[in-house]
N, C-alpha and C positions, 0 to 999 in steps of 0.2 A: 692469596698470596703469590700464586703466578701470576694473575694479571698486575699487580705492584711490580713485580719483578721485570715482567715482559714489557710494562711502561716505561721503567726505568733503563731497559735495553734500547728502547727503541728511541728515546729521549737523549742517550747517549750518543746512540748513531745518526740521530739528525745534527746533533750539536758538530760531531765530527765531521760530518758531509757540509754541512752551512760552511765551517771553516776552513774547509778544501776548497770549496767553490769560491768563496769568498778571496783566497790567496791566487785563485785563477783569474778573477775578473779584474775590468779596468782599475787602475789606482787612480784614476783622476789626470788632469792634464799635467805636461811637462811643461818649466817655464825655462826658456832659454834666454839670458842675459845678453844682449847686444851691444856692443859699443863700436859705433861709427868714430873712428879714432884718428888722431893726427898720423900723419904721413900715408894717408888712403889708406887705411886700414879697417876691416871689419873683423872684431875679436868677438867670438864666442864663448860662452862660460864653459858650453862642453860641445863636442863635436858632432854628438848624435842624441836621439830621443827614440822611444819605442812609437810604433804606430799608434795614431789616435790624435788626440787635442794636444796641439803644441802652441803654446804664448810665446811669442817673441817680445820680450820686454826691451824695446830699441831706444837706447840714450844716445844722443848726439853729444859727443865727449870732445870733439875737434872745434877749433875757434876759427876756422878760414872760410868755406863756402857750402854753399847745401849740397846736401847729398839724399839720393834715393836709396829706399831697400828694397830689392826685388828678388825673388826667388823663384826657380823653375826646375822641374824635375827632369833628369837628364843623366845618363852615364857617360856623357862628354867629359873630359877632364875640366875642371874650374877654369882652366886658361885658353881653352880651346873652344868657347862657343862661337857663332857663327857672327860676323861683323857687316855692318853695314858700309856703305861707300863715305862716310865720314870715320869709319874705324871704331865706332862703338856698336855694342851687342844690337845685333839685328831681331829685335823682340818678335818680329812677325814669324821668323823661322824657328820661335820657340812658342810652347805654351806656358805663358808666366801664369804664376797660379796666384800670386799678389803683388802689388807694387806701392809703396808709399814714395811721393815725389816731394821734392823740396823741403827736406828736414833743413831746419838751421839751427848753430850752436845753440846748445841749451834744450833743443827741444827732447820731448820723451813720448813714446808711443808706446801702446801695446797692440801686438798682433795675433788673433786665435785664427790658427788655422787647423784642419783635419788633414792630416798627411798619412798616407800610404807608406810602405815599406819601399825604400828605393834609395836613390842618389839624387841629391839636389844643389844646386848652385846658388847662392846668395851673392847678390853683387850689386853696384852702384852703376848705374848707367849714364852719369852727369857726362857732360864733355870730357873725353880722355881719361875718364876716373878707371874704366875698366882695363883700358890699355896701360895705366898706370898700377895694375894688379891689385885693385879695389873688389877682389873676390874672396870667396871662401867656400869650400866644400862642405857639405852637410849630410850625413847619413840618417835614414830613419829604417829601424830595425822590427822585424816582424813582431 
């Protein structure tokens, strides 16, 4: 009788421990919907995500010219990235994590990244696009 009670106690304790560990573990990737929109805007479905796998679902909703999607980790203000002699972001002075160039109207693409906690800037580096405020800050939390 004692062994049955002990087995039940061990079983209940194991289930409780397993549920606690599951709650603390990773919940899977976070998806951020991104719209490359009219008026030189980058719109995010949410301004932050937890550290880990982040999937950016990028849709080009504008109808004008090609746009880029670039992401850098930096503590600089999104509007204060270093510029080159043409007035565009000097990517050689930053560590670009990933970049998709030349997205056209109607294009859609998923970009999966593993991001650590910190501050990021997402921007388009097409000619004059950054200077026309085509950027947005993004935060990854611990």
